[in-house]
C-alpha positions as CSV (number, residue, x, y, z in Angstrom):
1,M,89.8,171.9,90.0
2,R,88.1,170.9,86.8
3,R,90.5,172.8,84.6
4,R,93.3,171.0,86.4
5,R,91.8,167.6,85.8
6,V,91.3,168.4,82.2
7,R,94.9,169.4,81.8
8,L,96.0,166.2,83.7
9,L,93.8,164.1,81.4
10,A,95.2,165.8,78.2
11,A,98.8,165.3,79.3
12,S,98.1,161.6,80.0
13,V,96.5,161.2,76.5
14,L,99.5,162.9,74.9
15,A,102.0,160.9,76.9
16,L,100.3,157.6,76.1
17,A,100.1,158.4,72.4
18,V,103.7,159.5,72.2
19,A,104.8,156.3,74.1
20,A,102.7,154.1,71.7
21,H,104.3,155.8,68.7
22,A,107.9,155.7,70.1
23,S,107.7,152.1,71.4
24,A,106.1,150.5,68.4
25,A,108.6,148.2,66.9
26,P,109.0,148.7,63.2
27,A,106.7,146.3,61.5
28,V,108.6,144.1,59.1
29,G,106.0,143.5,56.4
30,V,106.2,141.9,53.0
31,S,107.8,144.3,50.6
32,R,106.4,144.8,47.1
33,F,109.5,143.1,45.7
34,E,108.8,140.0,47.9
35,S,105.1,139.8,47.1
36,H,105.9,140.3,43.4
37,L,107.8,136.9,43.5
38,S,104.9,134.9,44.8
39,G,103.6,132.3,42.4
40,R,106.6,132.5,40.1
41,S,107.9,129.1,38.7
42,V,111.7,128.5,38.9
43,P,113.6,126.4,36.3
44,D,114.5,122.9,37.4
45,I,118.3,123.5,37.1
46,A,121.0,120.8,37.5
47,L,123.0,121.1,40.7
48,R,126.4,119.6,41.9
49,L,126.1,119.1,45.6
50,A,129.0,119.4,48.2
51,D,129.0,115.7,48.7
52,G,129.7,115.1,45.0
53,R,126.3,114.1,43.8
54,S,124.6,115.6,40.8
55,M,120.8,116.1,40.7
56,R,118.1,118.5,39.6
57,L,116.4,121.0,41.9
58,S,113.2,119.0,42.0
59,E,115.1,115.9,42.9
60,L,116.7,117.6,45.8
61,A,113.4,118.9,47.1
62,A,111.9,115.4,46.8
63,G,108.4,116.6,47.0
64,K,109.0,118.8,50.0
65,P,109.2,122.6,50.3
66,L,112.6,124.0,49.7
67,L,114.2,127.1,51.2
68,V,116.7,128.6,48.8
69,T,119.3,131.2,49.4
70,F,122.4,132.5,47.5
71,F,126.0,133.0,48.5
72,Y,129.5,132.6,47.3
73,R,132.6,131.3,49.0
74,R,134.8,134.5,48.8
75,C,132.1,136.7,50.2
76,T,133.3,139.0,52.9
77,G,129.9,140.7,53.2
78,V,126.4,139.5,54.1
79,C,126.8,135.8,52.8
80,V,128.0,134.1,56.0
81,P,125.7,136.2,58.4
82,L,122.8,135.3,56.1
83,L,123.6,131.5,56.2
84,E,124.1,131.6,59.9
85,W,120.7,133.5,60.2
86,V,118.9,130.8,58.1
87,R,120.6,128.0,60.2
88,E,119.5,129.5,63.4
89,S,115.9,130.1,62.2
90,A,115.7,126.5,61.0
91,R,117.0,125.2,64.4
92,G,114.5,127.4,66.2
93,V,111.6,126.3,64.2
94,G,112.5,122.6,63.7
95,G,111.3,120.2,61.1
96,L,114.4,120.5,58.8
97,G,114.9,117.5,56.8
98,T,111.5,116.1,57.5
99,D,109.1,118.9,56.6
100,Y,111.3,121.0,54.3
101,R,114.9,121.2,53.0
102,V,117.4,124.2,52.7
103,L,119.6,124.8,49.6
104,A,122.5,127.3,49.7
105,L,123.4,127.8,46.1
106,S,126.6,129.6,45.0
107,F,126.2,132.1,42.2
108,D,130.0,132.4,41.6
109,D,131.1,130.3,38.7
110,A,134.6,130.4,40.2
111,D,133.4,128.3,43.2
112,T,133.9,124.5,43.1
113,V,132.4,121.6,44.9
114,A,135.4,121.8,47.3
115,D,134.6,125.4,47.9
116,V,131.0,125.0,48.9
117,R,131.9,121.8,50.8
118,A,134.4,124.0,52.8
119,Q,131.7,126.7,53.4
120,A,129.3,124.0,54.8
121,A,132.0,122.6,57.1
122,A,132.8,126.1,58.3
123,L,129.2,126.6,59.3
124,G,128.9,123.1,60.9
125,L,126.3,122.1,58.4
126,L,128.2,119.5,56.4
127,E,126.5,116.5,58.0
128,T,123.3,118.2,58.9
129,A,120.3,116.5,57.5
130,G,118.2,118.7,55.2
131,W,120.9,121.2,54.4
132,S,122.6,121.2,50.9
133,F,125.3,123.4,49.4
134,A,125.7,123.4,45.7
135,I,127.1,124.9,42.6
136,A,125.6,125.0,39.1
137,E,126.6,125.8,35.6
138,R,126.7,129.7,34.9
139,D,123.7,129.6,32.6
140,A,121.7,127.6,35.1
141,V,122.5,130.1,37.9
142,A,121.6,133.0,35.5
143,R,118.2,131.2,34.7
144,I,117.1,130.7,38.3
145,A,118.5,134.1,39.4
146,G,116.6,135.7,36.6
147,A,113.3,133.9,37.6
148,L,113.8,135.3,41.2
149,D,115.0,138.8,40.1
150,F,118.1,138.0,42.1
151,W,121.0,140.2,40.7
152,Y,124.7,140.1,41.3
153,Q,127.3,142.4,39.9
154,P,131.1,142.0,40.2
155,D,133.0,145.0,41.7
156,P,136.4,145.3,40.0
157,V,137.8,147.2,42.8
158,T,136.9,145.0,45.7
159,R,136.8,141.9,43.6
160,Q,133.6,141.1,45.4
161,Y,130.0,140.8,44.2
162,D,127.3,143.4,44.9
163,H,124.1,141.4,45.6
164,P,121.0,141.4,47.9
165,A,120.5,138.9,50.7
166,L,117.5,136.8,49.4
167,V,115.8,133.8,50.8
168,V,113.0,132.2,48.8
169,A,110.6,129.4,49.9
170,L,109.6,127.1,47.0
171,D,106.9,124.4,46.9
172,G,106.2,122.4,43.8
173,G,108.7,124.5,41.8
174,R,106.9,127.7,42.6
175,V,107.6,130.7,45.0
176,V,105.3,130.6,48.0
177,D,107.3,133.3,50.0
178,A,110.3,135.5,49.7
179,L,112.4,137.6,52.1
180,L,115.0,140.2,51.6
181,V,117.3,140.4,54.6
182,S,116.6,143.6,56.6
183,P,116.8,144.6,60.3
184,G,114.1,142.9,62.2
185,G,113.4,140.3,59.6
186,S,114.2,137.4,61.9
187,Q,110.6,137.0,62.8
188,R,109.6,137.0,59.1
189,L,112.1,134.3,58.4
190,R,110.8,132.1,61.2
191,G,107.3,132.6,60.0
192,M,108.4,131.6,56.5
193,V,110.0,128.4,57.9
194,S,106.9,127.7,60.1
195,A,104.7,128.0,57.0
196,L,106.9,125.5,55.2
197,R,106.3,123.0,58.0
198,G,102.6,123.3,57.5
199,T,101.9,125.6,60.5
200,F,98.9,127.8,60.0
201,I,99.9,131.4,60.1
202,P,96.8,133.4,61.0
203,T,98.0,136.9,60.2
204,Y,100.3,138.3,57.6
205,P,101.1,142.0,57.2
206,L,100.2,143.5,53.8
207,P,103.0,145.0,51.7
208,Q,104.0,148.3,53.3
209,Q,100.4,148.8,54.6
210,T,100.5,147.7,58.1
211,P,102.8,149.9,60.3
212,L,100.7,148.9,63.3
213,R,98.8,145.7,63.9
214,C,96.2,144.7,66.5
215,L,97.5,141.2,66.8
216,S,100.9,139.6,65.8
217,F,101.9,136.1,65.4
218,D,104.9,134.5,67.2
219,P,106.2,131.8,64.9
220,V,108.3,130.3,67.8
221,T,105.5,129.7,70.3
222,G,102.7,129.6,67.7
223,A,100.7,132.0,69.9
224,M,99.0,135.3,69.1
225,R,99.6,138.4,71.1
226,M,98.3,141.9,71.2
227,D,100.3,144.6,69.4
228,W,100.4,148.3,69.7
229,G,97.6,148.6,67.1
230,M,95.2,147.1,69.7
231,L,96.0,149.9,72.1
232,L,95.4,152.6,69.5
233,L,92.1,150.8,68.6
234,V,90.7,150.8,72.2
235,F,92.3,154.1,73.3
236,P,89.6,156.4,72.1
237,A,87.0,154.5,74.1
238,L,89.2,154.5,77.2
239,A,90.0,158.2,76.9
240,A,86.3,159.1,76.5
241,A,85.4,157.0,79.6
242,A,88.2,158.6,81.6
243,A,87.1,162.1,80.4
244,V,83.5,161.5,81.4
245,S,84.6,160.2,84.8
246,L,86.9,163.1,85.6
247,L,84.4,165.7,84.4
248,F,81.0,164.5,85.6
249,V,81.5,162.2,88.6
250,P,82.9,164.9,90.8
251,A,80.0,167.2,89.8
252,A,77.5,164.5,90.7
253,R,79.0,164.0,94.1
254,R,78.8,167.8,94.8
255,R,75.1,167.8,93.8
256,R,74.5,164.9,96.2
257,Q,76.1,166.8,99.0
258,F,73.9,169.9,98.4
259,C,70.7,167.8,98.3
């Protein structure tokens, strides 16, 4: 009987451990590239906005945090999904235009004001307060791209650009956060936007060091919730208590019966 209980306990322990490992969502932490950008200053480049106005980056920010992403009008790859992703994240978090602004900057010097205006209209963002689409001179784009390690390489075969999908949060002309688009990165982007609104984010995963966490922060609700790391933290104690119960309680009952 005791051997059977031990086998049952061991099987339960193994099943629980496997379930925890298999079900744990991949943690999307801050990559080393992203953390490397934090604190960098960016050049105050001149912009030409989709509405025809010209102003510098600092004037567009107007003292508020600024979320910056890059695209080009002819892009058939990640550009439009990225812009839609930023649009939906900003809508979900709120505060756009009052707490922070968003700039979509074309890095293709073939793009015109009409091109970026057409892109904004296609996304339904032309009249959205807080959103700006812009172009800049080639050297200005090169300077801000260099400051952010954002690269773009033309492909002569496809006539497209190879480039990463980067979103950068600026405050006071310096990088406060950065995000390379990756599967599961939606929560990170919402957290970034929440931080721009001034929301306190109690936890941040360290770069590539937190595959499991005890607690995670939901930027949509602002609530903390237990993660799989908490289960692994308390599991040894629960397993020990269960083992003691299974091994010694029946023996104690038998001794009481004989007495």
